[in-house]
N, C-alpha and C positions, 0 to 999 in steps of 0.2 A: 504494500500500500504506500503510495507516494503522498507528499504533503497535500496535493490538490484533493486526493481522495479523502484524506483525514479532515481537511477543512470542509469539504462538501458534506461529509457525515455529521460533523459538528453543527453545521448550519441546519441540516435536516432535523437533528435532535432539538435544537433551540426552537425551530418553527413549530414542531410538534408540541413541545411544552407550552409555547405561547398560545397555540390554538386550543389547547385543553384547559386553559385558565378560565375560571369564571369569577373574575375579580374586578370590582369597579376601579381599582387603583392601577391596573395594568392596561397598557394600550392593546386593544384587540387586534388580532391577526385574522383577517377575513379569508385570505387565499394566498397560495404560494405556487409559483410556476418555475420549472427548470427547463430551459430551452437554449440550445446553442451555447452551452457552457456558461450560462448566466442565470442567476436567480432573480425572479421578480416577486416581491412580497407586497401584498396589499394590506396596509395597516389602517387603523382608525385615525381619522383626522384629529389633530390636537390643536383646537382653535386658540388655546392659550399659549401655545408654543411648548417647546421641550424644556426640561430642567436646564440643559446647557444654554438655551436662549435666555432663560431667567438669570443664570449665573453670569453671562456676558454683560447683562445690564447692571446688576447689583455688585458684581465683583466678588463679594463674599455673601454667603447665605447666613442670615441671622439665626441664632440658636432656636428660636421658637419655630421657624420654618423647618430646620433640620429635625427637630423633635417630631413635627407632624409627618414629615417624610419617613422617618424611621418607624413610627407607629404604623403607617400604611404598609410599609414593606414587611414588618413583622406580622401584621394581620394577613397579608397575602401569603406568606410562608406557612402560616398556621392553617389556612384554608386548604392548601394543597397537601 
């Protein structure tokens, strides 16, 4: 198995995990296609932007926001 095979398998694994989530805190994955050595992944639209977009604006994330994010991640981990 070469690196491309390993990476492809990891992507498939991650997509399957995302598609199986039933969590309001995770971006939904609606569909995934693999064609001509390229993955196309259809995700839920994030009208508020991503966490990275937010970080670029504020430069640092205040503790109360980090706390809320951590609580959501912990809840998501417990659901699965």
